[in-house]
Biotite code that builds the C-alpha atoms (Angstrom):
import biotite.structure as struc

atoms = struc.array([
    struc.Atom([86.453, 20.475, -81.266], chain_id="A", res_id=1, res_name="MET", atom_name="CA", element="C"),
    struc.Atom([88.258, 23.336, -79.558], chain_id="A", res_id=2, res_name="TYR", atom_name="CA", element="C"),
    struc.Atom([89.730, 24.094, -76.170], chain_id="A", res_id=3, res_name="LEU", atom_name="CA", element="C"),
    struc.Atom([88.615, 27.503, -74.881], chain_id="A", res_id=4, res_name="TYR", atom_name="CA", element="C"),
    struc.Atom([90.163, 29.528, -72.082], chain_id="A", res_id=5, res_name="ARG", atom_name="CA", element="C"),
    struc.Atom([87.629, 31.950, -70.679], chain_id="A", res_id=6, res_name="LEU", atom_name="CA", element="C"),
    struc.Atom([87.814, 34.579, -67.964], chain_id="A", res_id=7, res_name="GLU", atom_name="CA", element="C"),
    struc.Atom([84.797, 35.465, -65.869], chain_id="A", res_id=8, res_name="ALA", atom_name="CA", element="C"),
    struc.Atom([84.495, 38.592, -63.767], chain_id="A", res_id=9, res_name="GLU", atom_name="CA", element="C"),
    struc.Atom([82.024, 37.602, -61.055], chain_id="A", res_id=10, res_name="THR", atom_name="CA", element="C"),
    struc.Atom([80.781, 38.640, -57.652], chain_id="A", res_id=11, res_name="SER", atom_name="CA", element="C"),
    struc.Atom([83.110, 35.872, -56.319], chain_id="A", res_id=12, res_name="ALA", atom_name="CA", element="C"),
    struc.Atom([86.145, 37.384, -58.061], chain_id="A", res_id=13, res_name="GLY", atom_name="CA", element="C"),
    struc.Atom([88.005, 36.700, -61.304], chain_id="A", res_id=14, res_name="LEU", atom_name="CA", element="C"),
    struc.Atom([87.783, 33.098, -62.534], chain_id="A", res_id=15, res_name="LEU", atom_name="CA", element="C"),
    struc.Atom([89.721, 31.219, -65.216], chain_id="A", res_id=16, res_name="ALA", atom_name="CA", element="C"),
    struc.Atom([87.701, 28.494, -66.950], chain_id="A", res_id=17, res_name="ILE", atom_name="CA", element="C"),
    struc.Atom([88.891, 25.932, -69.521], chain_id="A", res_id=18, res_name="VAL", atom_name="CA", element="C"),
    struc.Atom([86.194, 24.272, -71.643], chain_id="A", res_id=19, res_name="ILE", atom_name="CA", element="C"),
    struc.Atom([86.206, 21.787, -74.542], chain_id="A", res_id=20, res_name="ALA", atom_name="CA", element="C"),
    struc.Atom([83.426, 22.653, -76.999], chain_id="A", res_id=21, res_name="ALA", atom_name="CA", element="C"),
    struc.Atom([82.455, 22.608, -80.679], chain_id="A", res_id=22, res_name="GLU", atom_name="CA", element="C"),
    struc.Atom([81.794, 26.357, -80.829], chain_id="A", res_id=23, res_name="GLY", atom_name="CA", element="C"),
    struc.Atom([81.717, 29.598, -78.899], chain_id="A", res_id=24, res_name="GLU", atom_name="CA", element="C"),
    struc.Atom([78.036, 29.367, -77.914], chain_id="A", res_id=25, res_name="GLU", atom_name="CA", element="C"),
    struc.Atom([78.607, 25.915, -76.415], chain_id="A", res_id=26, res_name="GLN", atom_name="CA", element="C"),
    struc.Atom([81.739, 27.165, -74.621], chain_id="A", res_id=27, res_name="ALA", atom_name="CA", element="C"),
    struc.Atom([79.842, 30.040, -72.978], chain_id="A", res_id=28, res_name="PHE", atom_name="CA", element="C"),
    struc.Atom([76.941, 27.767, -71.975], chain_id="A", res_id=29, res_name="ALA", atom_name="CA", element="C"),
    struc.Atom([79.285, 25.136, -70.516], chain_id="A", res_id=30, res_name="ALA", atom_name="CA", element="C"),
    struc.Atom([81.289, 27.772, -68.606], chain_id="A", res_id=31, res_name="ALA", atom_name="CA", element="C"),
    struc.Atom([78.135, 29.175, -67.015], chain_id="A", res_id=32, res_name="GLU", atom_name="CA", element="C"),
    struc.Atom([76.980, 25.661, -66.114], chain_id="A", res_id=33, res_name="GLU", atom_name="CA", element="C"),
    struc.Atom([80.326, 24.838, -64.464], chain_id="A", res_id=34, res_name="HIS", atom_name="CA", element="C"),
    struc.Atom([80.235, 28.059, -62.430], chain_id="A", res_id=35, res_name="MET", atom_name="CA", element="C"),
    struc.Atom([76.710, 27.242, -61.218], chain_id="A", res_id=36, res_name="GLN", atom_name="CA", element="C"),
    struc.Atom([77.813, 23.752, -60.139], chain_id="A", res_id=37, res_name="ARG", atom_name="CA", element="C"),
    struc.Atom([81.052, 24.947, -58.509], chain_id="A", res_id=38, res_name="HIS", atom_name="CA", element="C"),
    struc.Atom([79.549, 27.680, -56.312], chain_id="A", res_id=39, res_name="PHE", atom_name="CA", element="C"),
    struc.Atom([76.550, 27.620, -53.984], chain_id="A", res_id=40, res_name="LEU", atom_name="CA", element="C"),
    struc.Atom([74.901, 30.007, -54.578], chain_id="A", res_id=41, res_name="PRO", atom_name="CA", element="C"),
    struc.Atom([76.125, 30.760, -58.107], chain_id="A", res_id=42, res_name="ALA", atom_name="CA", element="C"),
    struc.Atom([77.987, 34.085, -58.350], chain_id="A", res_id=43, res_name="PRO", atom_name="CA", element="C"),
    struc.Atom([76.665, 36.962, -60.430], chain_id="A", res_id=44, res_name="GLU", atom_name="CA", element="C"),
    struc.Atom([78.548, 36.985, -63.749], chain_id="A", res_id=45, res_name="VAL", atom_name="CA", element="C"),
    struc.Atom([79.516, 40.545, -64.668], chain_id="A", res_id=46, res_name="LEU", atom_name="CA", element="C"),
    struc.Atom([81.557, 39.660, -67.764], chain_id="A", res_id=47, res_name="GLU", atom_name="CA", element="C"),
    struc.Atom([82.508, 36.408, -69.492], chain_id="A", res_id=48, res_name="LEU", atom_name="CA", element="C"),
    struc.Atom([85.049, 36.516, -72.322], chain_id="A", res_id=49, res_name="ILE", atom_name="CA", element="C"),
    struc.Atom([87.027, 34.072, -74.446], chain_id="A", res_id=50, res_name="ILE", atom_name="CA", element="C"),
    struc.Atom([90.737, 34.750, -73.988], chain_id="A", res_id=51, res_name="VAL", atom_name="CA", element="C"),
    struc.Atom([92.155, 31.913, -76.130], chain_id="A", res_id=52, res_name="GLU", atom_name="CA", element="C"),
    struc.Atom([90.893, 29.233, -78.500], chain_id="A", res_id=53, res_name="LYS", atom_name="CA", element="C"),
    struc.Atom([92.913, 26.197, -79.666], chain_id="A", res_id=54, res_name="LYS", atom_name="CA", element="C"),
    struc.Atom([92.029, 23.198, -81.748], chain_id="A", res_id=55, res_name="ARG", atom_name="CA", element="C"),
    struc.Atom([92.203, 20.111, -79.537], chain_id="A", res_id=56, res_name="ILE", atom_name="CA", element="C"),
    struc.Atom([95.294, 18.094, -80.418], chain_id="A", res_id=57, res_name="THR", atom_name="CA", element="C"),
    struc.Atom([97.536, 15.872, -78.292], chain_id="A", res_id=58, res_name="PRO", atom_name="CA", element="C"),
    struc.Atom([99.358, 18.122, -75.847], chain_id="A", res_id=59, res_name="GLY", atom_name="CA", element="C"),
    struc.Atom([97.031, 21.125, -76.250], chain_id="A", res_id=60, res_name="ALA", atom_name="CA", element="C"),
    struc.Atom([96.607, 23.017, -73.003], chain_id="A", res_id=61, res_name="GLY", atom_name="CA", element="C"),
    struc.Atom([96.957, 26.288, -71.148], chain_id="A", res_id=62, res_name="TYR", atom_name="CA", element="C"),
    struc.Atom([99.132, 27.665, -68.391], chain_id="A", res_id=63, res_name="VAL", atom_name="CA", element="C"),
    struc.Atom([97.041, 29.713, -65.991], chain_id="A", res_id=64, res_name="ILE", atom_name="CA", element="C"),
    struc.Atom([98.945, 32.003, -63.659], chain_id="A", res_id=65, res_name="GLN", atom_name="CA", element="C"),
    struc.Atom([97.019, 32.677, -60.409], chain_id="A", res_id=66, res_name="PRO", atom_name="CA", element="C"),
    struc.Atom([96.165, 36.319, -59.915], chain_id="A", res_id=67, res_name="GLY", atom_name="CA", element="C"),
    struc.Atom([96.189, 37.172, -63.636], chain_id="A", res_id=68, res_name="ASN", atom_name="CA", element="C"),
])
């Protein structure tokens, strides 16, 4: 399993999303699902990209700087 850091350019602005998934397809699907649950109504997704991918191990994580 991997930890993915994705960035989404949406009609609501730039979003940083962290997802645990087995593969890239599952990471994209989970990210879209989380955005739909977080916003009402769901924002239009203009671009969704994987920025980083790490194998899940104790202590694995990301630092996300607001505004970047």
